[in-house]
Rosetta silent file (secondary structure, phi, psi, omega in degrees, C-alpha in Angstrom):
SEQUENCE: MMPDSATKADRQAKIDLLWRRYKENGDPDIREKLIVFYAPMIRKVVGRMGLRPDGAIEWEDLLNYGVLGLIDAVERFEPERGITFETFASLRVRGAVLDALRQHDPLGRLARRRVRAAKEAIQQLTFELGRVPSDSEVAEVIELNEEQYRQVLQDASFMILSLDQPMRNSDDGQALNLSDVLEDSQATSVLDRVEEEELHERLMHSLKSLTKREQILLSLYYSEELTMREVADVMEISQTRVCQIHARAIMTLKALMAPPKTAAEKAKEAQDAEPSSDRPEPVTDLLEKRLLQPKGKRNGRNRFPHHWSEESIYHQSFDSG
SCORE:     score description
SCORE:     0.000 S_00000001
   1 L     0.000  134.510 -176.945  159.824  -40.181 -100.884 S_00000001
   2 L   -71.912  149.128  178.832  160.909  -36.970 -102.698 S_00000001
   3 L   -71.310  153.426 -171.734  162.451  -34.189 -100.683 S_00000001
   4 H   -57.037  -47.161  177.773  160.116  -31.209  -99.754 S_00000001
   5 H   -56.991  -33.101  176.638  162.134  -28.883 -102.002 S_00000001
   6 H   -73.295  -37.363 -171.987  161.626  -31.119 -105.053 S_00000001
   7 H   -65.260  -46.749  179.799  158.056  -31.516 -104.298 S_00000001
   8 H   -66.875  -33.447 -179.986  157.482  -27.641 -104.116 S_00000001
   9 H   -67.406  -46.423  172.849  159.486  -27.118 -107.217 S_00000001
  10 H   -61.151  -35.727  175.438  157.319  -29.616 -109.153 S_00000001
  11 H   -66.734  -44.040  179.723  154.169  -28.083 -107.802 S_00000001
  12 H   -63.904  -39.207 -175.581  155.351  -24.496 -108.708 S_00000001
  13 H   -63.471  -40.316 -178.540  156.301  -25.853 -112.275 S_00000001
  14 H   -66.279  -40.706  178.542  152.720  -27.220 -112.758 S_00000001
  15 H   -66.176  -36.625 -179.156  151.154  -23.924 -111.650 S_00000001
  16 H   -66.515  -33.058  173.910  153.324  -21.926 -113.999 S_00000001
  17 H   -61.873  -44.430  174.554  152.298  -24.280 -116.784 S_00000001
  18 H   -60.423  -41.839 -176.359  148.569  -23.655 -115.921 S_00000001
  19 H   -68.075  -32.130 -178.499  149.134  -19.992 -115.898 S_00000001
  20 H   -68.727  -49.714 -178.262  150.810  -20.008 -119.412 S_00000001
  21 H   -60.189  -49.363  175.485  147.940  -22.151 -120.777 S_00000001
  22 H   -49.964  -52.528 -173.215  145.250  -20.029 -119.080 S_00000001
  23 H   -70.354  -23.616  179.911  146.645  -16.745 -120.553 S_00000001
  24 H   -74.836  -44.317  179.807  146.990  -18.307 -124.043 S_00000001
  25 H  -128.980    5.872  179.418  143.396  -19.492 -124.396 S_00000001
  26 L    54.711   39.967 -177.724  141.408  -18.552 -121.283 S_00000001
  27 L   -61.629  118.596  172.905  140.227  -22.190 -120.733 S_00000001
  28 H   -54.275  -32.452  175.667  137.596  -22.018 -117.909 S_00000001
  29 H   -60.753  -45.993  174.506  138.615  -25.487 -116.775 S_00000001
  30 H   -56.921  -48.814 -171.960  142.167  -24.074 -116.071 S_00000001
  31 H   -64.204  -26.445  178.938  140.830  -21.088 -114.521 S_00000001
  32 H   -74.689  -34.700  175.179  138.792  -23.209 -111.957 S_00000001
  33 H   -63.918  -35.679  179.812  141.887  -25.176 -111.163 S_00000001
  34 H   -70.517  -36.916 -176.762  143.771  -22.068 -110.405 S_00000001
  35 H   -69.773  -38.741 -178.887  141.035  -20.720 -108.259 S_00000001
  36 H   -71.583  -35.416 -177.442  140.812  -24.044 -106.180 S_00000001
  37 H   -66.663  -39.104 -173.775  144.609  -24.151 -105.845 S_00000001
  38 H   -92.397   -3.983 -173.075  144.832  -20.497 -104.401 S_00000001
  39 L   -59.622  -34.042  179.696  141.535  -20.765 -102.398 S_00000001
  40 H   -60.016  -21.460 -177.242  143.237  -21.548  -98.999 S_00000001
  41 H   -72.065  -17.053 -174.451  144.919  -18.110  -99.016 S_00000001
  42 H   -64.889  -52.662 -178.953  141.407  -16.432  -98.616 S_00000001
  43 H   -61.251  -34.045  175.949  141.013  -17.430  -94.924 S_00000001
  44 H   -66.105  -46.393  178.473  144.485  -16.340  -94.090 S_00000001
  45 H   -60.203  -52.023 -179.210  144.026  -12.868  -95.819 S_00000001
  46 H   -63.641  -42.419  175.688  140.660  -12.252  -94.251 S_00000001
  47 H   -63.334  -21.499  179.853  141.805  -13.301  -90.863 S_00000001
  48 L   -87.465    5.832 -176.908  144.766  -10.929  -91.012 S_00000001
  49 L   -89.152   -8.944  176.147  142.452   -8.018  -91.549 S_00000001
  50 L    56.258   53.155  176.618  141.612   -7.605  -87.842 S_00000001
  51 L   -76.043  147.855  178.156  137.892   -7.401  -88.384 S_00000001
  52 L   -77.800  144.047 -174.495  135.735   -6.972  -85.251 S_00000001
  53 L   -65.515  -29.163  178.237  134.050  -10.285  -84.147 S_00000001
  54 L   -97.159   36.324 -172.578  130.651   -8.574  -83.768 S_00000001
  55 L   -69.615 -176.785 -171.482  130.800   -6.911  -87.287 S_00000001
  56 L   -81.169  -24.842 -171.147  127.870   -6.411  -89.631 S_00000001
  57 L  -118.547  126.002 -177.369  128.841   -9.312  -91.850 S_00000001
  58 L   -71.327  158.653 -164.554  129.327  -12.943  -90.761 S_00000001
  59 H   -61.297  -43.186 -173.498  132.606  -14.689  -91.070 S_00000001
  60 H   -65.726  -35.836 -175.426  131.475  -17.193  -93.836 S_00000001
  61 H   -74.171  -27.269  175.898  129.931  -14.392  -95.892 S_00000001
  62 H   -66.516  -37.553  173.053  133.251  -12.422  -95.612 S_00000001
  63 H   -68.044  -21.238  171.345  135.013  -15.580  -97.044 S_00000001
  64 H   -79.399  -27.786  172.993  132.606  -15.594  -99.866 S_00000001
  65 H   -74.738  -40.683 -178.419  133.321  -11.978 -100.726 S_00000001
  66 H   -62.181  -35.155  176.421  137.071  -12.956 -100.615 S_00000001
  67 H   -60.623  -46.556  179.843  136.338  -15.802 -103.222 S_00000001
  68 H   -57.553  -40.187  175.746  134.956  -13.125 -105.533 S_00000001
  69 H   -57.709  -42.617  176.910  138.103  -11.119 -105.018 S_00000001
  70 H   -68.851  -33.830  170.864  140.187  -14.122 -105.864 S_00000001
  71 H   -60.470  -42.001  169.421  138.287  -14.837 -108.975 S_00000001
  72 H   -52.566  -41.232 -173.690  138.893  -11.245 -110.013 S_00000001
  73 H   -78.336  -29.033  171.464  142.499  -11.601 -109.432 S_00000001
  74 H   -62.115  -43.175 -172.009  142.861  -14.801 -111.525 S_00000001
  75 H   -78.255  -24.736  178.260  141.181  -13.023 -114.465 S_00000001
  76 H  -104.625   -0.039 -179.118  143.172   -9.920 -114.163 S_00000001
  77 L   -64.062  135.956  178.027  146.592  -11.221 -113.233 S_00000001
  78 L  -121.210   98.707 -173.012  149.506  -10.405 -115.543 S_00000001
  79 H   -60.933  -31.525 -175.169  152.511  -12.665 -114.830 S_00000001
  80 H   -71.866   -2.395 -177.129  154.796  -10.406 -117.028 S_00000001
  81 H   -83.398  -12.171  173.298  154.429   -7.493 -114.682 S_00000001
  82 L    88.280    2.781  178.182  156.811   -9.278 -112.262 S_00000001
  83 L   -94.748  132.086  177.163  154.438   -9.382 -109.250 S_00000001
  84 L   -66.270  147.669 -175.988  153.699  -12.679 -107.549 S_00000001
  85 H   -68.522  -23.259  178.158  150.123  -13.811 -107.787 S_00000001
  86 H   -67.018  -36.705 -177.332  149.901  -14.157 -103.946 S_00000001
  87 H   -70.728  -42.782 -177.670  150.717  -10.527 -103.489 S_00000001
  88 H   -64.258  -44.409 -179.416  148.414   -9.449 -106.258 S_00000001
  89 H   -69.588  -33.121 -177.961  145.494  -11.683 -105.107 S_00000001
  90 H   -62.456  -40.692  174.684  145.730  -10.635 -101.477 S_00000001
  91 H   -60.410  -41.130  179.481  145.073   -7.118 -102.535 S_00000001
  92 H   -69.069  -41.378 -177.801  141.998   -8.137 -104.622 S_00000001
  93 H   -67.222  -46.957  179.979  140.660  -10.413 -101.731 S_00000001
  94 H   -60.796  -51.314 -177.002  141.064   -7.523  -99.126 S_00000001
  95 H   -59.538  -42.425 -179.786  139.464   -5.011 -101.612 S_00000001
  96 H   -61.703  -41.276  175.853  136.534   -7.308 -102.147 S_00000001
  97 H   -74.083  -35.568  170.701  135.898   -7.755  -98.532 S_00000001
  98 H   -60.081  -44.823  178.843  136.362   -4.028  -97.835 S_00000001
  99 H   -61.881  -36.844  175.691  133.841   -3.051 -100.580 S_00000001
 100 H   -66.982  -36.031  176.160  131.405   -5.326  -98.885 S_00000001
 101 H   -68.749  -37.262  170.995  131.986   -3.949  -95.493 S_00000001
 102 H   -51.702  -50.642 -174.623  131.437   -0.350  -96.900 S_00000001
 103 H   -62.812  -21.568 -171.688  128.036   -1.444  -98.160 S_00000001
 104 L  -119.373   15.107  177.063  127.122   -2.605  -94.597 S_00000001
 105 L   -53.739  113.186 -176.808  129.072    0.173  -92.833 S_00000001
 106 L   -82.764  -11.391  177.968  127.307    0.818  -89.413 S_00000001
 107 L   -70.684  131.355  177.615  129.333    3.995  -88.785 S_00000001
 108 L  -106.565 -173.186 -178.446  127.697    7.250  -89.424 S_00000001
 109 H   -57.238  -49.328 -176.645  128.955   10.827  -89.881 S_00000001
 110 H   -50.922  -52.189 -175.733  129.074   11.334  -86.083 S_00000001
 111 H   -62.340  -39.807  174.937  131.240    8.405  -85.414 S_00000001
 112 H   -60.356  -44.350 -177.564  133.617    9.223  -88.221 S_00000001
 113 H   -62.901  -37.835 -172.270  133.858   12.861  -87.095 S_00000001
 114 H   -72.186  -33.352 -178.796  134.618   11.934  -83.445 S_00000001
 115 H   -68.181  -43.320 -176.883  137.567    9.629  -84.801 S_00000001
 116 H   -65.570  -41.334 -179.735  139.018   12.500  -86.846 S_00000001
 117 H   -68.112  -34.508 -178.488  138.649   14.766  -83.741 S_00000001
 118 H   -73.099  -39.666 -179.829  140.446   12.196  -81.418 S_00000001
 119 H   -58.585  -54.707 -176.352  143.359   12.000  -83.982 S_00000001
 120 H   -57.229  -43.556 -178.682  143.743   15.886  -84.039 S_00000001
 121 H   -61.209  -46.447  179.854  143.451   16.061  -80.172 S_00000001
 122 H   -58.395  -46.374  174.056  146.176   13.525  -79.791 S_00000001
 123 H   -59.983  -48.249 -178.889  148.517   15.340  -82.123 S_00000001
 124 H   -65.175  -42.750  179.677  147.739   18.754  -80.465 S_00000001
 125 H   -67.553  -40.146  176.767  148.160   17.516  -76.858 S_00000001
 126 H   -53.612  -42.011  178.038  151.360   15.714  -77.699 S_00000001
 127 H   -66.086  -46.435 -176.822  152.841   18.972  -79.051 S_00000001
 128 H   -77.018  -37.163 -174.565  151.550   21.004  -75.961 S_00000001
 129 H   -92.569  -17.994 -173.388  152.446   18.472  -73.136 S_00000001
 130 L    67.709   29.555  174.793  155.517   17.038  -74.687 S_00000001
 131 L  -164.115  172.807 -177.278  154.208   13.492  -74.169 S_00000001
 132 L   -75.397  136.814  177.781  151.392   11.178  -75.276 S_00000001
 133 L   -82.775  152.033  171.427  148.219   12.297  -73.646 S_00000001
 134 L   -70.457  167.164 -175.624  146.026    9.914  -71.598 S_00000001
 135 H   -62.952  -38.358  178.016  142.609    8.800  -72.590 S_00000001
 136 H   -64.845  -33.995 -177.105  140.963   11.187  -70.198 S_00000001
 137 H   -67.733  -43.103 -172.189  142.923   14.105  -71.514 S_00000001
 138 H   -76.044  -39.085  179.250  141.963   13.460  -75.083 S_00000001
 139 H   -64.753  -27.430 -177.930  138.272   12.833  -74.144 S_00000001
 140 H   -67.878  -43.651 -177.296  138.233   16.116  -72.165 S_00000001
 141 H   -68.691  -39.572  176.816  139.446   17.991  -75.338 S_00000001
 142 L   -90.135   12.408  172.808  136.907   16.485  -77.662 S_00000001
 143 L    58.782   45.113  172.337  134.229   16.918  -74.997 S_00000001
 144 L  -124.006  155.609  178.717  133.314   13.337  -74.500 S_00000001
 145 L   -83.789  178.865  179.301  133.060   11.145  -71.397 S_00000001
 146 H   -60.962  -31.246 -175.148  135.178    8.042  -71.032 S_00000001
 147 H   -72.125  -44.696 -179.355  132.683    5.487  -72.089 S_00000001
 148 H   -57.582  -44.014 -175.827  132.040    7.569  -75.349 S_00000001
 149 H   -68.177  -32.915  175.773  135.843    7.884  -76.035 S_00000001
 150 H   -56.497  -38.068 -179.693  136.142    3.998  -75.634 S_00000001
 151 H   -64.005  -40.904  178.564  133.491    3.777  -78.271 S_00000001
 152 H   -57.345  -53.424 -175.534  135.553    6.155  -80.504 S_00000001
 153 H   -62.691  -32.782 -178.953  138.645    3.841  -80.155 S_00000001
 154 H   -77.036  -30.674 -179.681  136.433    0.780  -81.052 S_00000001
 155 H   -78.304  -29.730 -175.900  135.012    2.683  -84.131 S_00000001
 156 H   -68.904  -30.528 -176.813  138.502    3.710  -85.114 S_00000001
 157 L   -69.194  -19.335 -178.717  139.535   -0.024  -85.290 S_00000001
 158 L   -88.507   -7.994  175.016  136.917   -0.506  -87.987 S_00000001
 159 L   -86.937  109.178 -171.182  138.393    2.000  -90.382 S_00000001
 160 L  -103.560  132.968  175.081  140.309   -0.027  -92.838 S_00000001
 161 L   -76.640  130.042  177.342  142.640    1.063  -95.505 S_00000001
 162 L  -107.066  131.183  174.922  141.777   -0.366  -99.001 S_00000001
 163 L   -84.222   -5.397  178.248  144.637   -0.849 -101.472 S_00000001
 164 L   -97.206   -3.167 -177.947  142.056   -1.190 -104.107 S_00000001
 165 L   -67.842  129.961 -176.598  140.662    2.295 -103.654 S_00000001
 166 E   -63.635  140.271 -174.131  140.986    4.322 -106.908 S_00000001
 167 E  -108.156  -49.396 -172.866  143.892    6.776 -106.955 S_00000001
 168 E  -167.155  172.390 -176.462  144.126    8.411 -110.487 S_00000001
 169 E  -105.297  152.370 -178.920  143.609    7.575 -114.190 S_00000001
 170 L   -85.283  175.624 -179.327  146.571    6.386 -116.493 S_00000001
 171 L   -59.599  -34.863  177.299  147.565    8.137 -119.722 S_00000001
 172 L   -85.349    5.028  174.267  145.042    6.117 -121.561 S_00000001
 173 L    96.814   -9.523 -175.314  142.122    7.022 -119.328 S_00000001
 174 L   -76.890  136.770 -177.953  141.968    3.691 -117.442 S_00000001
 175 E   -77.496  142.346 -174.891  141.458    4.026 -113.611 S_00000001
 176 E  -123.392  150.033  170.176  144.327    2.892 -111.464 S_00000001
 177 E  -118.919  172.718 -177.980  144.426    1.973 -107.837 S_00000001
 178 H   -47.501  -47.772 -169.943  147.216    1.618 -105.340 S_00000001
 179 H   -65.695  -27.277 -177.925  147.900   -2.121 -106.200 S_00000001
 180 H   -64.665  -30.395 -163.512  148.268   -1.113 -109.841 S_00000001
 181 H  -112.596    7.634 -179.321  151.061    1.202 -109.217 S_00000001
 182 L   -68.898  128.929  176.349  152.995   -0.871 -106.570 S_00000001
 183 L   -76.918  162.734  174.300  156.822   -1.032 -107.480 S_00000001
 184 L   -66.965  121.751 -178.602  158.830   -4.278 -107.372 S_00000001
 185 L   -60.887  -21.466 -175.207  159.798   -4.830 -103.839 S_00000001
 186 L   -88.879  -12.177 -175.706  163.233   -6.210 -105.043 S_00000001
 187 L  -108.780   82.829 -174.281  163.995   -3.114 -107.122 S_00000001
 188 L  -112.192  138.190 -175.407  164.657   -0.281 -104.560 S_00000001
 189 L   -88.515  168.575 -169.922  166.553    2.872 -105.499 S_00000001
 190 H   -65.750  -44.743 -174.707  169.051    4.715 -103.287 S_00000001
 191 H   -61.934  -47.503  175.947  166.368    7.420 -102.565 S_00000001
 192 H   -49.889  -55.065 -177.242  163.867    4.665 -101.521 S_00000001
 193 H   -58.218  -43.070 -179.295  166.345    3.172  -99.187 S_00000001
 194 H   -67.004  -48.463  179.654  167.096    6.599  -97.514 S_00000001
 195 H   -53.098  -40.224 -177.635  163.309    7.259  -97.190 S_00000001
 196 H   -68.293  -39.876  179.344  162.807    3.747  -95.743 S_00000001
 197 H   -75.216  -36.606  172.508  165.484    4.297  -93.111 S_00000001
 198 H   -50.684  -46.630 -172.947  164.097    7.768  -92.173 S_00000001
 199 H   -69.139  -39.665  176.725  160.725    6.358  -91.876 S_00000001
 200 H   -69.535  -35.713 -177.778  161.959    3.387  -89.698 S_00000001
 201 H   -65.523  -43.218 -179.911  163.954    5.765  -87.519 S_00000001
 202 H   -64.906  -43.813  177.117  160.787    8.068  -87.005 S_00000001
 203 H   -57.936  -52.069 -179.593  158.770    4.944  -86.327 S_00000001
 204 H   -64.066  -34.895  174.427  160.933    3.442  -83.747 S_00000001
 205 H   -58.238  -49.021 -175.357  161.240    6.845  -82.017 S_00000001
 206 H   -66.339  -33.745 -176.668  157.387    7.067  -81.896 S_00000001
 207 H   -68.640  -30.501  175.226  156.949    3.558  -80.743 S_00000001
 208 L   -61.455  -16.255 -178.450  158.994    4.363  -77.616 S_00000001
 209 L   -86.742  -14.730 -174.313  156.358    6.944  -76.695 S_00000001
 210 L   -77.313  157.770  175.188  153.642    4.198  -76.632 S_00000001
 211 L   -73.770  164.724 -176.260  152.844    2.346  -73.410 S_00000001
 212 H   -57.891  -47.742  178.031  154.388   -1.049  -72.807 S_00000001
 213 H   -52.015  -46.984  177.702  151.105   -2.839  -73.352 S_00000001
 214 H   -58.106  -45.419 -173.679  150.633   -1.052  -76.774 S_00000001
 215 H   -61.068  -45.128 -174.210  154.188   -1.985  -77.816 S_00000001
 216 H   -72.277  -37.518  179.872  153.649   -5.638  -76.934 S_00000001
 217 H   -64.954  -43.237  175.688  150.344   -5.791  -78.837 S_00000001
 218 H   -60.926  -39.186  177.350  151.891   -4.269  -81.903 S_00000001
 219 H   -63.170  -41.571  179.945  154.790   -6.690  -81.684 S_00000001
 220 H   -69.269  -47.882 -176.261  152.413   -9.737  -81.484 S_00000001
 221 H   -75.355  -30.660 -175.744  150.256   -8.445  -84.359 S_00000001
 222 H  -106.417  -34.918  178.090  152.770   -7.156  -86.781 S_00000001
 223 H   -91.115  -48.282  171.014  156.052   -9.010  -86.032 S_00000001
 224 L   -73.687  -19.280  173.155  154.556  -12.309  -84.859 S_00000001
 225 L    67.425   32.846  176.800  151.693  -11.964  -87.288 S_00000001
 226 L   -82.348  159.438  178.419  148.969  -13.205  -84.883 S_00000001
 227 L   -84.602  171.050  179.146  145.411  -12.531  -85.509 S_00000001
 228 H   -56.367  -44.951 -179.368  143.342  -10.337  -83.136 S_00000001
 229 H   -55.482  -45.817  175.702  141.785  -13.428  -81.505 S_00000001
 230 H   -62.745  -40.294  173.463  145.331  -14.833  -80.953 S_00000001
 231 H   -68.960  -36.552  173.602  146.731  -11.787  -79.507 S_00000001
 232 H   -57.559  -41.493  173.275  143.775  -11.623  -77.062 S_00000001
 233 H   -55.857  -45.865 -174.910  144.572  -15.234  -75.989 S_00000001
 234 H   -69.072  -50.202 -178.935  148.213  -14.409  -75.382 S_00000001
 235 H   -77.986   -4.955  176.925  147.639  -11.160  -73.523 S_00000001
 236 L    66.504   34.290  176.212  144.660  -12.677  -71.506 S_00000001
 237 L  -132.282  171.178 -174.373  142.160   -9.774  -72.492 S_00000001
 238 L   -74.458  151.744  176.357  139.118   -9.605  -74.551 S_00000001
 239 H   -57.480  -35.261  175.612  139.186   -9.390  -78.335 S_00000001
 240 H   -65.917  -46.398 -178.097  137.328   -6.067  -78.075 S_00000001
 241 H   -63.607  -27.467  178.225  139.854   -4.704  -75.809 S_00000001
 242 H   -65.416  -51.464 -175.320  142.686   -5.762  -78.252 S_00000001
 243 H   -56.726  -42.480  177.756  140.806   -3.735  -81.029 S_00000001
 244 H   -62.752  -47.818 -179.905  140.705   -0.745  -78.696 S_00000001
 245 H   -62.590  -41.325  179.266  144.261   -0.844  -77.676 S_00000001
 246 H   -61.981  -41.948  178.129  145.315   -1.386  -81.255 S_00000001
 247 H   -65.635  -39.597  179.276  143.312    1.583  -82.566 S_00000001
 248 H   -67.561  -32.530 -177.884  144.664    3.958  -79.777 S_00000001
 249 H   -74.358  -33.044 -178.473  148.288    2.937  -80.683 S_00000001
 250 H   -76.595  -32.189 -175.938  147.758    3.501  -84.382 S_00000001
 251 H   -77.661  -28.361  175.049  146.048    6.866  -83.946 S_00000001
 252 H   -69.897  -42.447  175.245  148.903    7.819  -81.528 S_00000001
 253 H   -69.165  -39.957 -179.249  151.635    6.818  -84.020 S_00000001
 254 H   -60.613  -45.927 -178.994  149.850    8.643  -86.797 S_00000001
 255 H   -57.793  -48.116 -173.694  149.527   11.886  -84.577 S_00000001
 256 H   -71.169  -32.939  177.344  153.231   11.667  -83.685 S_00000001
 257 H   -82.759  -19.757 -168.315  154.438   11.102  -87.166 S_00000001
 258 L   -69.813  132.872  176.282  152.133   13.395  -88.943 S_00000001
 259 L   -75.651  161.922  178.203  153.796   16.751  -90.125 S_00000001
 260 L   -55.980  139.974  178.212  152.325   19.981  -88.883 S_00000001
 261 L   -74.709  136.679  174.396  149.236   21.267  -90.882 S_00000001
 262 L   -81.962  170.782 -179.543  149.521   24.278  -92.884 S_00000001
 263 H   -64.863  -33.787 -176.366  146.938   27.050  -92.939 S_00000001
 264 H   -74.792  -34.162  178.606  145.629   26.036  -96.395 S_00000001
 265 H   -62.506  -39.130 -177.649  145.253   22.400  -95.122 S_00000001
 266 H   -65.376  -45.324 -174.010  143.329   23.629  -92.034 S_00000001
 267 H   -63.506  -43.796 -178.570  141.197   25.774  -94.251 S_00000001
 268 H   -60.078  -50.045 -177.284  140.371   22.846  -96.629 S_00000001
 269 H   -58.195  -37.645 -177.105  139.432   20.585  -93.682 S_00000001
 270 H   -66.062  -38.226  176.687  137.023   23.145  -92.367 S_00000001
 271 H   -64.053  -29.353  178.065  135.325   23.176  -95.836 S_00000001
 272 L  -101.712   29.221  178.828  135.046   19.444  -95.769 S_00000001
 273 L   -66.307  -15.317  175.076  133.816   19.171  -92.303 S_00000001
 274 L  -121.227   78.360 -179.468  130.537   17.697  -93.495 S_00000001
 275 L   -79.968  160.147 -174.867  131.543   15.007  -96.048 S_00000001
 276 L   -74.233  127.078 -176.522  129.133   12.872  -97.991 S_00000001
 277 L   -54.140  -26.894 -175.656  128.395    9.606  -96.163 S_00000001
 278 L   -94.434    6.911  179.815  128.781    7.540  -99.273 S_00000001
 279 L   -82.391  132.615 -178.306  132.113    9.008 -100.114 S_00000001
 280 L   -72.209  153.688  178.955  135.005    6.454  -99.504 S_00000001
 281 L   -67.181  143.539 -176.832  137.701    7.310  -96.988 S_00000001
 282 L   -72.017  159.331  179.576  140.809    8.873  -98.582 S_00000001
 283 L   -79.390  125.213  177.067  144.042    6.957  -98.953 S_00000001
 284 L   -80.318 -165.789 -173.043  146.266    8.087  -96.122 S_00000001
 285 L   -72.257 -178.323  179.928  149.893    8.383  -95.763 S_00000001
 286 H   -66.647  -28.179 -177.906  152.766    5.775  -96.299 S_00000001
 287 H   -70.802  -42.835  178.272  152.782    4.869  -92.720 S_00000001
 288 H   -58.819  -41.478 -172.255  149.192    3.758  -92.531 S_00000001
 289 H   -65.802  -41.455 -177.163  149.702    1.588  -95.695 S_00000001
 290 H   -66.785  -32.306 -171.279  152.731    0.010  -94.146 S_00000001
 291 H   -82.363  -27.759 -178.229  151.261   -0.634  -90.751 S_00000001
 292 H   -85.214   -2.478  174.731  148.058   -2.208  -92.193 S_00000001
 293 L  -127.343   73.760 -175.899  150.065   -4.481  -94.410 S_00000001
 294 L   -71.259  134.010 -177.909  152.669   -6.313  -92.290 S_00000001
 295 L   -95.264  167.619  174.920  155.006   -8.185  -94.478 S_00000001
 296 L   105.033  155.378 -176.107  156.736  -11.534  -93.875 S_00000001
 297 L  -108.242  149.509  173.024  155.628  -15.240  -93.551 S_00000001
 298 L   -64.736  147.816  174.321  154.773  -17.042  -90.408 S_00000001
 299 L   -98.104  174.531 -165.255  157.461  -19.454  -89.269 S_00000001
 300 L   -81.794   -2.928 -171.762  156.697  -23.026  -88.392 S_00000001
 301 L   -74.383  158.355  176.145  157.128  -22.506  -84.640 S_00000001
 302 L   -55.758  126.383 -174.571  154.300  -22.795  -82.088 S_00000001
 303 L   -82.727   -7.276 -176.731  152.499  -19.429  -81.995 S_00000001
 304 L  -122.283   60.672  179.472  151.458  -19.862  -78.377 S_00000001
 305 L   -66.190  142.739 -177.669  154.875  -20.984  -76.543 S_00000001
 306 L   -65.544  -33.014 -173.589  154.372  -21.401  -72.914 S_00000001
 307 L   -87.898    8.133  174.260  157.382  -19.290  -71.984 S_00000001
 308 L   -63.233  135.604  171.061  156.007  -16.175  -73.751 S_00000001
 309 L  -147.992  159.371 -179.410  155.543  -13.188  -71.391 S_00000001
 310 H   -55.845  -39.428 -177.743  154.958   -9.460  -71.854 S_00000001
 311 H   -63.640  -41.471 -175.446  158.445   -8.775  -70.578 S_00000001
 312 H   -65.827  -48.712 -176.163  160.250  -11.234  -72.868 S_00000001
 313 H   -60.710  -33.709 -179.789  158.205  -10.026  -75.942 S_00000001
 314 H   -66.189  -45.000  175.938  158.871   -6.357  -75.099 S_00000001
 315 H   -69.429  -31.937 -175.371  162.624   -6.840  -74.924 S_00000001
 316 H   -74.279  -38.965 -168.658  162.920   -9.170  -77.924 S_00000001
 317 H   -88.277  -24.986 -166.666  160.915   -6.833  -80.285 S_00000001
 318 H  -122.652  -41.890  179.736  161.829   -3.334  -79.266 S_00000001
 319 H   -64.018  -31.517  179.884  165.029   -3.272  -77.147 S_00000001
 320 L   -75.719  -26.701 -179.234  166.808   -5.104  -79.991 S_00000001
 321 L   -72.052    0.000    0.000  165.462   -2.729  -82.644 S_00000001
């Protein structure tokens, strides 16, 4: 029996050969082989998107939209750009699913307006009180009862950032999206490292302001890379409640890390208070992009070890950081 390393090397060599042949002649048979080979990644990518279990589109339909994204990725992938196909394809799969979700978006203007109001209220109260506000305090500011505010949290968990959203046009007039302008993760400049360290320091400081349960949930979801369903099983709460806690934690982090708004920005927001319902959500800051794209691979250990507890996860993930 051949060692696992040798088997993986042989498999990768065959895939590289298929890519070279496909880019040379565009053989549809080779294209189909590549799609079949990479098809298992669709379920993993869609499962990591944290979609609500009671969404407007069934799970199997979401996987079908993911297949369309994978097909598009195979046709558009350019190996010479230095980006791995898995990274490139995951963005296309996510983009295809998000496009489908937007077409079936159950949220209206009111729901989106309330989510924006909640973000601004968290930021304002944190500045005024010197601490993270409670749910009741935020609900009072935006003039909602507790039940309505819980719905706002659930609606906020449905707002997902698309890395395939158009950003600008290139010099030749071709539309570019975020995935087209991603730099090589291995080629980091000194300035990038400084910005990364500053962002990490600000994020760690902001994480300490979250509740212990929110910190544990973020650790399970982003560090351990569990799905929402798996997080619910570990924390012994409902999946809907996981979505609510996750949304509240993300909104709080954005509010804590967002710079103060200038007078010009406030004036522009006032003009855009009634956005078109069919206009896509804008690409937000670097923090949201990083939070919604956790990096790293799952390790081979059991994802539900019996010795896990909230206390052990908390100390392992945050006290050590």
